[in-house]
C-alpha positions in Angstrom: 0.0 0.0 0.0 2.9 2.3 0.8 4.3 2.0 -2.7 0.9 3.0 -4.2 0.9 6.1 -2.1 4.4 7.0 -3.1 3.6 6.5 -6.8 0.5 8.7 -6.4 2.6 11.4 -4.8 5.2 11.3 -7.6 2.4 11.6 -10.2 0.8 14.5 -8.3 4.2 16.3 -8.1 4.8 16.0 -11.8 1.2 17.2 -12.5 1.7 20.1 -10.2 4.9 21.0 -12.0 3.1 20.9 -15.3 0.3 23.2 -14.0 2.9 25.7 -12.7 4.9 25.8 -15.9 1.7 26.1 -18.0 0.5 29.0 -15.9 3.8 30.7 -16.2 3.7 30.1 -20.0 0.2 31.7 -20.2 1.4 34.9 -18.4 4.8 35.2 -20.2 5.1 38.1 -22.6 8.6 37.7 -24.1 8.9 35.2 -27.0 12.2 33.8 -25.7 10.7 33.1 -22.2 7.6 31.5 -23.8 9.8 29.2 -25.9 11.9 28.2 -22.8 8.7 27.5 -20.8 7.3 25.5 -23.6 10.4 23.3 -23.6 10.1 22.9 -19.9 6.5 21.9 -20.3 7.4 19.3 -22.9 10.1 17.9 -20.5 7.6 17.7 -17.7 5.1 16.0 -20.0 7.8 13.4 -20.8 8.4 12.9 -17.1 4.7 12.4 -16.5 4.5 9.8 -19.3 7.5 7.9 -17.9 6.1 8.0 -14.3 2.7 6.8 -15.4 4.2 4.0 -17.5 6.5 2.9 -14.6 3.6 2.9 -12.2 1.9 0.0 -13.9 4.9 -2.3 -13.8 5.6 -1.6 -10.1 2.4 -3.1 -8.8 2.6 -6.6 -7.4 0.3 -9.2 -8.8 -2.6 -10.2 -6.4 -1.9 -13.5 -4.7 -4.4 -16.1 -3.9 -4.4 -18.0 -0.6 -3.1 -21.1 -2.5 -0.2 -19.1 -4.0 0.7 -17.6 -0.6 0.7 -21.1 1.0 2.8 -22.5 -1.8 5.4 -19.7 -1.4 5.5 -20.1 2.4 6.1 -23.9 1.9 8.8 -23.2 -0.6 10.5 -20.7 1.8 10.3 -23.3 4.6 11.8 -26.0 2.4 14.6 -23.7 1.3 15.3 -22.8 5.0 15.5 -26.5 6.0 17.7 -27.3 3.1 20.1 -24.5 3.9 20.1 -25.3 7.6 20.8 -29.0 7.4 23.0 -29.3 4.3 26.7 -29.7 5.1 
């Protein structure tokens, strides 16, 4: 659950950055400043896309009771093997 919250906070931070840069772009008068802000906006959009794509791969798959029991049995067997193997 903690990982999900951290991912949401990272996404919210990138979205907040995009909103701030876009607001600055709207209020900018000089063409050079508008171009620089537009480049920053594009970079922030790229970061948002990367963060959103990475979020999907970071989630663990849901485990059934049978899977959890099988994994626990495997860990126990590994522990016994390590403990009693010369």
